[in-house]
TIMAR-93073 format. One line per 10 residues: number of its first residue (from 1); their letters; for each residue x, y, z of N, C-alpha, C. Coordinates in Angstrom, 1 decimal, m for minus. Example, Ala and Ser with C-alpha at 12.3 -4.5 7.8 and 13.67 -1.06 7.14 Angstrom:
<pts>
1	AS	13.2,m5.7,7.8,12.3,m4.5,7.8,13.2,m3.3,7.8  12.8,m2.2,7.1,13.7,m1.1,7.1,12.9,0.0,7.9;
</pts>
This chain:
<pts>
1	XXXXXXXXXX	185.0,177.7,163.6,185.6,176.4,163.9,186.8,176.5,164.8  186.9,175.7,165.9,187.9,175.7,166.8,189.1,174.8,166.3  190.3,175.2,166.5,191.4,174.4,166.0,191.9,173.5,167.1  192.1,172.2,166.7,192.5,171.2,167.7,194.0,171.4,167.9  194.5,171.1,169.1,195.9,171.1,169.4,196.6,169.9,168.6  197.9,170.0,168.4,198.6,168.9,167.6,198.4,167.6,168.3  198.7,167.5,169.6,198.5,166.1,170.2,197.1,165.6,170.1  196.1,166.5,170.3,194.7,166.0,170.2,194.4,165.6,168.7  194.9,166.4,167.8,194.7,166.0,166.4,195.3,164.7,166.0  196.5,164.4,166.5,197.1,163.1,166.3,196.3,162.0,167.0;
11	XXXXXXXXXX	195.8,162.2,168.1,194.9,161.3,168.8,193.7,160.9,168.0  193.0,162.0,167.5,191.8,161.8,166.7,192.1,161.0,165.5  193.2,161.3,164.8,193.6,160.6,163.6,193.8,159.1,163.9  194.5,158.8,165.0,194.8,157.5,165.4,193.5,156.7,165.6  192.6,157.3,166.3,191.3,156.7,166.6,190.5,156.4,165.3  190.5,157.4,164.4,189.8,157.2,163.1,190.5,156.1,162.2  191.8,156.0,162.2,192.5,155.0,161.5,192.1,153.6,162.0  192.1,153.4,163.3,191.7,152.2,163.9,190.3,151.8,163.7  189.4,152.8,163.7,188.0,152.6,163.4,187.7,152.2,162.0  188.4,152.8,161.1,188.3,152.4,159.7,188.7,151.0,159.4;
21	XXXXXXXXXX	189.8,150.6,160.0,190.3,149.2,159.8,189.3,148.2,160.4  188.8,148.6,161.6,187.8,147.7,162.3,186.6,147.5,161.4  186.1,148.5,160.9,184.8,148.4,160.1,185.1,147.7,158.8  186.3,147.9,158.1,186.6,147.2,156.9,186.7,145.7,157.2  187.4,145.3,158.2,187.5,143.9,158.6,186.1,143.3,158.8  185.3,144.0,159.6,183.9,143.5,159.9,183.1,143.4,158.6  183.2,144.3,157.8,182.4,144.3,156.5,182.8,143.2,155.6  184.1,143.0,155.5,184.6,141.9,154.6,184.2,140.6,155.1  184.1,140.4,156.4,183.5,139.2,157.0,182.0,139.1,156.7  181.3,140.2,157.0,179.8,140.1,156.9,179.4,140.0,155.4;
31	XXXXXXXXXX	180.2,140.5,154.5,179.7,140.5,153.1,179.7,139.0,152.6  180.4,138.1,153.3,180.3,136.7,152.9,179.1,136.0,153.4  178.2,136.7,154.2,177.0,136.1,154.7,175.8,136.7,154.0  175.3,136.0,153.1,174.1,136.5,152.3,172.8,136.5,153.2  171.9,137.4,152.9,170.6,137.4,153.5,169.6,137.9,152.5  168.3,137.7,152.8,167.3,138.1,151.9,166.3,139.1,152.6  166.0,140.2,151.9,165.0,141.1,152.4,163.9,141.3,151.4  162.7,140.9,151.8,161.6,140.9,150.9,161.9,140.2,149.5  162.6,139.1,149.6,162.9,138.3,148.4,164.1,138.8,147.7  164.7,139.9,148.1,165.9,140.4,147.4,167.2,140.0,148.1;
41	XXXXXXXXXX	168.2,139.6,147.4,169.4,139.1,147.9,170.4,140.2,148.3  170.9,140.2,149.5,171.9,141.2,149.9,172.9,140.5,150.9  173.7,141.3,151.6,174.6,140.7,152.6,174.5,141.5,153.9  175.0,141.0,155.0,175.0,141.7,156.2,176.0,142.9,156.2  176.9,142.8,155.3,177.9,143.9,155.2,177.2,145.3,154.9  176.0,145.3,154.3,175.3,146.5,154.0,175.0,147.3,155.2  175.0,146.7,156.4,174.6,147.4,157.6,175.8,148.0,158.4  177.0,147.5,158.0,178.2,147.9,158.8,179.0,149.0,158.1  179.1,148.9,156.7,180.1,149.8,156.0,179.7,151.3,156.1  178.4,151.7,156.2,178.1,153.1,156.2,178.8,153.8,157.4;
51	XXXXXXXXXX	179.2,153.1,158.4,179.9,153.7,159.5,181.2,154.5,159.0  181.8,153.9,158.0,183.0,154.6,157.5,182.8,155.9,156.9  181.7,156.0,156.1,181.3,157.3,155.5,181.0,158.3,156.6  180.4,157.9,157.7,180.1,158.8,158.8,181.4,159.3,159.4  182.4,158.4,159.6,183.6,158.9,160.2,184.4,159.8,159.2  184.4,159.4,157.9,185.1,160.2,156.9,184.6,161.7,156.8  183.2,161.8,156.8,182.6,163.1,156.7,182.9,163.9,157.9  182.9,163.3,159.1,183.2,164.1,160.3,184.7,164.5,160.3  185.6,163.7,159.7,187.0,164.1,159.6,187.2,165.3,158.7  186.5,165.3,157.5,186.6,166.4,156.6,186.1,167.7,157.3;
61	XXXXXXXXXX	185.0,167.6,158.0,184.4,168.7,158.6,185.2,169.3,159.7  185.8,168.4,160.5,186.5,168.9,161.7,188.0,169.1,161.4  188.6,168.3,160.6,190.1,168.4,160.4,190.5,168.8,159.0  189.6,168.7,158.0,189.9,169.2,156.7,190.2,168.0,155.8  190.2,168.3,154.5,190.3,167.3,153.4,191.7,166.6,153.5  192.7,167.3,153.8,194.1,166.7,153.9,194.1,165.6,154.9  193.6,165.9,156.1,193.6,164.9,157.2,192.8,163.7,156.8  191.7,163.9,156.2,190.8,162.8,155.8,191.6,161.9,154.8  192.3,162.5,153.9,193.1,161.7,152.9,194.2,161.0,153.6  194.8,161.6,154.7,195.8,160.9,155.4,195.3,159.6,156.1;
71	XXXXXXXXXX	194.1,159.7,156.6,193.4,158.5,157.2,193.3,157.4,156.2  192.8,157.8,155.0,192.6,156.8,154.0,193.9,156.1,153.6  194.9,157.0,153.4,196.3,156.5,152.9,196.9,155.5,154.0  196.7,155.8,155.2,197.3,155.0,156.3,196.4,153.7,156.6  195.2,153.7,156.2,194.3,152.6,156.4,194.5,151.5,155.3  194.7,151.9,154.1,194.6,151.0,152.9,195.4,149.7,153.1  196.7,149.7,153.3,197.4,148.5,153.3,197.2,147.6,154.5  197.2,148.2,155.8,196.9,147.4,156.9,195.5,146.8,156.8  194.5,147.5,156.3,193.2,146.9,156.2,193.1,145.8,155.2  193.9,145.9,154.1,194.0,144.8,153.1,194.5,143.5,153.7;
81	XXXXXXXXXX	195.6,143.6,154.5,196.2,142.5,155.1,195.3,141.9,156.2  194.8,142.8,157.0,194.0,142.3,158.1,192.7,141.7,157.6  192.1,142.2,156.5,190.9,141.7,156.0,191.1,140.3,155.4  192.3,140.1,154.7,192.6,138.8,154.2,192.7,137.7,155.3  193.4,138.1,156.3,193.7,137.1,157.4,192.4,136.8,158.1  191.6,137.7,158.5,190.3,137.5,159.2,189.3,136.7,158.3  189.3,137.1,157.0,188.3,136.4,156.1,188.7,135.0,155.8  190.0,134.7,155.8,190.5,133.3,155.6,190.1,132.5,156.8  190.4,133.1,158.0,190.1,132.4,159.2,188.6,132.1,159.4  187.8,133.0,158.9,186.3,132.9,159.2,185.5,132.9,157.8;
91	XXXXXXXXXX	186.0,132.2,156.9,185.4,132.1,155.6,184.0,131.6,155.7  183.0,132.3,155.1,181.6,132.0,155.0,181.1,131.8,156.5  181.6,132.5,157.4,181.1,132.6,158.8,181.6,131.5,159.7  182.4,130.5,159.2,182.8,129.4,160.0,184.3,129.5,160.3  184.8,129.3,161.5,186.2,129.3,161.8,186.9,128.1,161.2  187.9,128.5,160.3,188.6,127.4,159.6,189.9,126.9,160.2  190.3,127.5,161.3,191.5,127.1,162.0,192.7,127.8,161.5  193.7,127.9,162.3,194.9,128.7,161.9,195.6,128.0,160.7  195.4,126.8,160.5,196.1,126.1,159.4,195.6,126.6,158.0  194.4,127.3,158.0,193.9,127.8,156.8,194.8,129.0,156.2;
101	XXXXXXXXXX	195.6,129.6,157.1,196.4,130.7,156.7,197.6,130.2,155.9  197.9,128.9,156.0,199.0,128.4,155.2,198.7,128.1,153.8  197.4,128.1,153.4,196.9,127.8,152.1,196.4,129.1,151.4  196.8,129.2,150.1,196.4,130.4,149.4,194.9,130.3,149.1  194.2,131.4,149.3,192.8,131.4,149.2,192.4,132.5,148.2  192.2,132.1,146.9,191.9,133.1,145.9,190.6,133.8,146.1  189.6,133.1,146.5,188.3,133.7,146.7,188.3,134.8,147.8  189.0,134.6,148.9,189.1,135.6,149.9,190.0,136.7,149.5  191.1,136.4,148.7,192.0,137.4,148.2,191.2,138.4,147.3  190.4,137.9,146.5,189.6,138.7,145.6,188.7,139.7,146.4;
111	XXXXXXXXXX	188.1,139.2,147.5,187.3,140.0,148.3,188.1,141.1,149.0  189.3,140.7,149.5,190.2,141.7,150.1,190.7,142.8,149.1  191.1,142.3,147.9,191.5,143.3,146.9,190.3,144.2,146.4  189.1,143.6,146.3,188.0,144.4,145.9,187.6,145.4,147.0  187.8,145.0,148.3,187.6,146.0,149.3,188.6,147.1,149.3  189.8,146.8,149.0,190.9,147.8,148.8,190.5,148.8,147.8  190.2,148.3,146.6,189.9,149.2,145.4,188.6,150.0,145.7  187.6,149.4,146.2,186.3,150.1,146.5,186.5,151.1,147.6  187.2,150.7,148.6,187.5,151.7,149.7,188.2,152.9,149.3  189.2,152.8,148.5,190.0,153.9,148.0,189.2,154.8,147.1;
121	XXXXXXXXXX	188.5,154.2,146.1,187.7,155.0,145.2,186.5,155.7,145.9  185.8,154.9,146.7,184.6,155.4,147.4,184.9,156.5,148.4  186.0,156.3,149.1,186.3,157.3,150.2,186.9,158.6,149.6  187.7,158.5,148.6,188.2,159.7,147.9,187.1,160.5,147.2  186.2,159.8,146.6,185.1,160.5,146.0,184.2,161.1,147.1  184.0,160.4,148.2,183.2,161.0,149.3,183.8,162.3,149.9  185.2,162.2,150.0,185.9,163.4,150.5,185.8,164.6,149.6  185.9,164.3,148.3,185.9,165.4,147.3,184.5,166.0,147.3  183.4,165.2,147.2,182.1,165.7,147.2,181.7,166.5,148.5  182.1,165.9,149.6,181.8,166.5,150.9,182.5,167.9,151.0;
131	XXXXXXXXXX	183.8,167.9,150.6,184.6,169.1,150.8,184.0,170.3,149.9  183.4,169.9,148.7,182.9,170.9,147.8,181.6,171.5,148.4  180.9,170.7,149.3,179.6,171.2,149.7,179.5,171.6,151.2  180.6,171.4,151.9,180.5,171.5,153.4,180.3,172.9,153.9  180.5,173.9,153.0,180.3,175.3,153.4,178.9,175.8,153.2  178.0,174.9,152.6,176.6,175.3,152.4,176.0,175.5,153.8  175.0,176.4,153.9,174.4,176.7,155.2,173.6,175.5,155.7  173.1,174.6,154.7,172.3,173.4,155.1,173.3,172.3,155.4  173.6,172.0,156.7,174.7,171.1,157.1,174.5,169.7,156.6  173.2,169.3,156.3,172.9,167.9,155.9,173.2,167.6,154.4;
141	XXXXXXXXXX	173.3,168.7,153.6,173.5,168.5,152.2,174.8,167.7,151.9  175.9,168.2,152.5,177.2,167.6,152.2,177.3,166.1,152.6  176.9,165.7,153.8,177.0,164.3,154.2,176.0,163.4,153.4  174.9,164.0,153.0,173.9,163.2,152.2,174.4,162.9,150.8  174.8,164.0,150.1,175.2,163.8,148.7,176.6,163.0,148.6  177.5,163.3,149.5,178.7,162.5,149.5,178.5,161.0,149.8  177.5,160.7,150.6,177.1,159.3,150.9,176.5,158.7,149.7  175.6,159.4,149.0,175.0,158.9,147.8,176.0,158.5,146.7  176.9,159.4,146.4,177.9,159.1,145.4,179.0,158.2,145.8  179.5,158.4,147.0,180.6,157.5,147.6,180.2,156.1,147.7;
151	XXXXXXXXXX	179.0,155.9,148.2,178.5,154.5,148.3,178.2,153.9,147.0  177.7,154.7,146.0,177.5,154.1,144.7,178.7,153.5,144.1  179.8,154.3,144.1,181.1,153.9,143.5,181.6,152.7,144.3  181.6,152.9,145.6,182.2,151.8,146.5,181.5,150.5,146.3  180.2,150.5,146.3,179.4,149.2,146.2,179.6,148.5,144.9  179.5,149.2,143.8,179.6,148.5,142.5,181.0,148.1,142.2  182.0,148.9,142.6,183.4,148.6,142.4,183.7,147.3,143.2  183.2,147.2,144.5,183.5,146.1,145.3,182.9,144.8,144.7  181.6,144.8,144.4,181.0,143.6,144.0,181.5,143.1,142.6  181.8,144.0,141.7,182.3,143.6,140.4,183.7,143.0,140.5;
161	XXXXXXXXXX	184.5,143.6,141.3,185.9,143.0,141.4,185.9,141.7,142.2  185.0,141.6,143.2,185.0,140.5,144.1,184.3,139.3,143.5  183.2,139.5,142.8,182.4,138.3,142.5,182.0,138.1,141.0  182.5,139.0,140.1,182.3,138.7,138.7,183.0,137.5,138.3  182.3,136.5,137.8,182.9,135.2,137.4,183.7,134.5,138.6  183.1,134.7,139.8,183.7,134.1,141.0,183.6,132.6,141.0  184.4,132.0,141.9,184.3,130.6,142.1,183.1,130.2,142.9  182.6,131.2,143.6,181.3,131.0,144.4,180.2,131.2,143.4  179.5,130.1,143.1,178.5,130.1,142.0,177.3,131.1,142.4  176.9,131.0,143.6,175.8,131.9,144.0,176.1,133.4,143.9;
171	XXXXXXXXXX	177.3,133.8,144.3,177.7,135.2,144.3,178.0,135.6,142.8  178.5,134.7,142.0,178.8,134.9,140.6,177.5,135.2,139.8  176.5,134.5,140.2,175.2,134.6,139.5,174.4,135.9,140.0  174.5,136.2,141.3,173.6,137.2,141.8,174.3,138.5,142.3  175.6,138.7,141.9,176.4,139.8,142.4,175.7,141.1,142.1  175.2,141.3,140.8,174.6,142.6,140.4,173.4,142.9,141.2  172.5,141.9,141.4,171.3,142.0,142.2,171.7,142.4,143.6  172.7,141.6,144.2,173.1,141.8,145.6,173.7,143.2,145.7  174.5,143.6,144.7,175.1,145.0,144.8,174.0,146.1,144.8  173.0,145.9,144.0,172.0,146.9,143.9,171.2,147.0,145.2;
181	XXXXXXXXXX	170.8,145.9,145.7,170.1,145.8,147.0,170.9,146.4,148.1  172.2,146.0,148.1,173.2,146.4,149.1,173.3,147.9,149.1  173.3,148.5,147.9,173.4,150.0,147.8,172.2,150.7,148.3  171.0,150.1,148.0,169.8,150.7,148.4,169.7,150.6,150.0  170.1,149.5,150.5,170.1,149.4,152.0,171.1,150.4,152.6  172.3,150.5,152.0,173.3,151.4,152.6,172.7,152.8,152.5  172.1,153.2,151.4,171.5,154.6,151.4,170.4,154.8,152.4  169.5,153.8,152.6,168.5,153.9,153.5,169.0,154.1,155.0  170.0,153.2,155.3,170.6,153.2,156.6,171.3,154.6,156.8  172.1,155.0,155.8,172.9,156.2,155.9,172.0,157.5,156.0;
191	XXXXXXXXXX	171.0,157.6,155.1,170.2,158.8,155.1,169.2,158.9,156.2  168.7,157.7,156.7,167.7,157.7,157.8,168.4,157.8,159.1  169.5,157.1,159.3,170.2,157.0,160.6,171.5,157.8,160.7  172.4,157.6,159.7,173.7,158.1,159.9,173.8,159.6,159.6  173.1,160.2,158.7,173.1,161.6,158.5,172.6,162.4,159.8  171.5,162.0,160.3,171.1,162.6,161.6,172.1,162.4,162.7  172.7,161.2,162.8,173.7,160.9,163.8,175.0,161.7,163.5  175.3,162.0,162.3,176.4,162.9,161.9,176.2,164.2,162.5  175.0,164.8,162.4,174.6,166.1,162.9,174.8,166.1,164.4  174.3,165.1,165.1,174.4,165.0,166.6,175.8,164.9,167.0;
201	XXXXXXXXXX	176.6,164.0,166.4,178.0,163.9,166.8,178.8,165.1,166.6  178.6,165.8,165.4,179.3,167.0,165.1,179.0,168.1,166.1  177.7,168.2,166.4,177.4,169.2,167.4,178.0,168.9,168.8  177.9,167.7,169.2,178.5,167.3,170.4,180.0,167.5,170.5  180.7,167.1,169.4,182.2,167.3,169.3,182.5,168.8,169.4  181.8,169.6,168.7,182.1,171.0,168.7,181.8,171.7,170.0  180.8,171.2,170.7,180.6,171.6,172.1,181.7,171.3,173.0  182.2,170.1,172.8,183.4,169.6,173.6,184.6,170.5,173.4  184.9,170.7,172.1,186.0,171.5,171.7,185.9,172.9,172.2  184.7,173.5,172.2,184.4,174.8,172.6,184.3,175.0,174.1;
211	XXXXXXX	184.5,173.9,174.8,184.4,173.9,176.3,182.9,174.0,176.8  182.1,173.1,176.1,180.7,173.0,176.4,179.9,174.3,176.1  180.4,175.1,175.2,179.6,176.3,174.8,178.7,175.8,173.7  177.5,176.4,173.5,176.6,176.0,172.4,177.3,176.2,171.1  177.1,175.2,170.2,177.6,175.3,168.8,176.6,174.7,167.9  176.6,175.1,166.7,175.7,174.6,165.7,176.5,174.0,164.6  175.9,173.0,163.9,176.5,172.3,162.8,176.4,173.1,161.5;
</pts>
């Protein structure tokens, strides 16, 4: 493994922090938009959030567990505030106007707090599992299993905090079904698309660090 210079390491961390915040904001917006797949209820957020696990696993592999935890720690509060603001402005997919920010919105606040709790729990579990397995010769084992367990905790923590006995009658009634379908979709997207993408990105990054010399994951 090639060591990144301090300026480059700081640059990578800054990009990762911004990326995490962007995905959390997008996911908190998309989770308010229900959809149906083969008769099962889920949300569009199931397709966006796996990007975070991809970024976290690459961070652990390239920079170590400590750096990955730094990203999570620096993302938590800005993401909470930004998620609330964006979700209030665009509640249920419709722009509510700047005046909506002057009114307390309990429904959106629950979603933002749920995202905060789920993100912290899911990401720290993902980091822990990945770090334990990343030295195995089979490069795909660590990102696969960390995604399985991290997404499991993240998904059910989020939906239970956000929608159990919610003021939104549809989500209050269907949150467990939606969470289960959401988790299955996340796993399918992650294992079929993001784990191979992880391998490609890691190989490409290590080639770049090594000065375009061949590298393996």
